[in-house]
C-alpha positions in Angstrom: 0.0 0.0 0.0 1.3 3.4 -0.9 1.1 5.9 1.9 -1.9 8.1 1.7 0.1 11.2 2.3 2.5 10.4 -0.6 -0.4 9.9 -2.9 -2.0 13.2 -1.9 1.3 15.0 -2.5 0.9 13.9 -6.2 -2.7 15.0 -6.4 -4.7 12.0 -5.2 -8.3 12.7 -4.0 -10.8 10.7 -2.0 -14.0 9.5 -3.6 -16.9 7.9 -1.9 -18.9 5.0 -3.4 -22.0 3.4 -2.2 -22.7 -0.4 -2.3 -23.2 -1.6 -5.9 -21.7 1.6 -7.5 -19.7 0.9 -10.6 -16.2 2.3 -10.3 -15.2 1.5 -13.9 -16.6 -0.8 -16.6 -15.0 -3.5 -18.8 -13.6 -2.2 -22.1 -13.2 1.3 -20.9 -9.9 3.2 -20.8 -7.8 3.3 -17.6 -7.2 6.9 -16.4 -6.7 6.5 -12.6 -4.9 4.5 -10.0 -7.3 3.3 -7.2 -6.4 2.5 -3.6 -9.1 1.5 -1.0 -9.2 3.5 2.2 -12.2 1.7 3.5 -14.7 -0.8 2.1 -14.5 -3.6 -0.5 -14.5 -3.8 -4.3 -14.9 -6.8 -6.6 -13.8 -7.1 -10.2 -16.0 -9.2 -12.4 -17.1 -10.2 -15.9 -20.4 -11.6 -17.3 -20.5 -14.2 -20.1 -23.1 -14.2 -22.9 -25.6 -16.0 -20.7 -25.2 -13.4 -18.0 -23.3 -15.7 -15.6 -20.9 -13.7 -13.4 -17.2 -14.5 -13.1 -15.3 -13.0 -10.2 -11.8 -11.9 -11.0 -11.0 -10.9 -7.4 -12.0 -9.1 -4.2 -10.0 -6.1 -2.9 -10.2 -4.8 0.6 -9.0 -1.9 2.8 -5.4 -1.0 2.0 -5.4 -2.7 -1.4 -5.2 -1.3 -4.9 -6.9 -2.6 -8.0 -7.1 -2.2 -11.8 -3.4 -1.3 -12.3 -2.3 -3.4 -15.3 -4.1 -1.3 -18.0 -2.4 1.8 -16.6 1.0 0.5 -17.7 0.1 -1.1 -21.1 -2.5 1.5 -22.4 -5.2 -1.1 -22.8 -8.8 -1.3 -21.9 -10.1 -2.7 -18.5 -10.7 -6.5 -18.8 -13.3 -6.4 -16.1 -15.8 -4.2 -14.1 -15.0 -2.8 -10.7 -18.0 -2.6 -8.3 -18.2 -1.6 -4.7 -19.6 -4.5 -2.7 -20.1 -2.2 0.3 -19.8 1.5 1.0 -16.3 2.5 0.2 -13.8 5.4 0.3 -11.2 5.2 -2.5 -8.1 7.3 -3.2 -7.8 8.1 -7.0 -4.9 9.6 -8.7 -4.6 10.4 -12.5 -2.4 8.0 -14.5 0.2 10.6 -15.5 0.6 11.7 -11.8 0.8 8.1 -10.6 3.5 7.3 -13.1 5.4 10.4 -12.0 5.1 9.2 -8.4 6.6 5.8 -9.3 9.5 7.3 -11.3 10.4 9.5 -8.4 9.9 6.9 -5.6 11.6 3.6 -6.7 10.6 1.8 -3.5 6.9 2.3 -4.3 7.5 1.0 -7.9 9.0 -2.2 -6.4 5.9 -2.5 -4.1 3.6 -2.2 -7.1 5.6 -4.8 -9.0 5.5 -7.2 -6.0 1.8 -6.7 -5.6 1.1 -7.5 -9.3 3.4 -10.5 -9.2 1.5 -11.9 -6.2 -1.8 -11.6 -8.1 -0.3 -13.4 -11.2 1.0 -16.1 -8.9 -2.4 -16.6 -7.3 -4.1 -16.7 -10.7 -1.6 -19.3 -11.9 -2.1 -21.5 -8.8 -5.9 -21.3 -8.8 -6.1 -21.9 -12.6 -4.3 -25.1 -12.2 -6.5 -26.2 -9.3 -9.7 -25.3 -11.1 -8.7 -27.3 -14.1 -7.6 -30.5 -12.3 -8.8 -31.0 -8.7 -11.9 -31.9 -6.8 -13.9 -29.4 -4.7 -12.3 -30.3 -1.4 -8.8 -29.8 -2.8 -9.8 -26.5 -4.5 -11.3 -25.1 -1.3 -8.4 -26.1 0.9 -5.9 -24.9 -1.6 -7.6 -21.5 -1.8 -7.8 -21.2 2.0 -4.1 -22.2 2.5 -3.1 -19.7 -0.2 -5.1 -17.0 1.5 -3.5 -17.8 4.9 0.0 -17.5 3.4 -0.5 -14.4 1.2 -3.6 -12.5 2.3 -2.7 -11.9 6.0 -5.8 -13.6 7.5 -6.4 -13.0 11.2 -5.5 -15.7 13.6 -6.9 -16.4 17.1 -7.3 -19.4 19.4 -9.6 -21.1 16.9 -7.1 -20.8 14.0 -7.0 -18.6 10.9 -10.4 -16.9 10.2 -11.3 -17.4 6.6 -12.7 -14.0 6.0 -14.6 -14.8 2.8 -18.3 -15.7 2.4 -19.3 -19.1 0.9 -20.3 -17.2 -2.2 -16.9 -15.5 -2.5 -15.1 -18.8 -2.1 -17.3 -20.2 -4.8 -16.6 -17.3 -7.1 -12.9 -17.5 -6.6 -12.6 -21.3 -7.0 -15.1 -21.8 -9.9 -17.5 -23.7 -7.6 -21.2 -23.3 -7.1 -22.1 -21.9 -3.7 -24.1 -25.1 -2.8 -20.9 -27.1 -3.6 -18.8 -24.9 -1.3 -21.3 -25.3 1.5 -21.3 -29.1 1.2 -17.5 -29.1 0.8 -16.9 -27.0 3.9 -19.2 -29.3 6.0 -17.3 -32.3 4.7 -13.9 -30.8 5.5 -15.2 -30.0 9.0 -16.2 -33.6 9.5 -12.6 -34.6 8.5 -11.3 -32.0 11.0 -9.6 -30.0 8.4 -11.7 -26.9 9.0 -13.7 -25.6 12.0 -17.1 -23.9 11.8 -17.8 -21.7 14.8 -20.8 -19.4 14.8 -21.0 -19.9 11.0 -17.4 -18.6 10.6 -14.8 -20.9 9.0 -11.4 -21.4 10.6 -8.3 -23.3 9.5 -5.6 -24.5 11.8 -2.1 -24.6 10.4 
């Protein structure tokens, strides 16, 4: 995450979005860098039948939609607020100036993008070849290692809804619910007050 004060030095401004507001649409030009101050954003597509495909969820402190800024291409997905959100936006030209003048921030952005590419590569392989239990566990274990999930006496809290897990693993939500219950019976997951935990 780039420090808010540094972004503001280069002209970033805060914008407020309500739940379900569209931040940008697929096949439009990228003009801004976006960083979430509070709230959550999802990036998605719809196929010809209207079925939604989730590219990812982004939470407080995270940025989204950067690749088209660097390659002058159109957005490959929509960005939609899944809850009320406050987002810092900075124009593309000013954002590139910030990165040129602050090499450490450039490295941070590169590392962030590399992590997302790694995640997509890992999950693409899982979706193509493995059963639901393996997919769900692989996703949760990846999230524990790379998404800084909170840990308490019950284990790591899997801070994703069943629907989100389904969207991110290519499974129907009904399959995710059955799979989580099966994994609980095998003592690979815990369910406490409807919340899912994983011990590592």
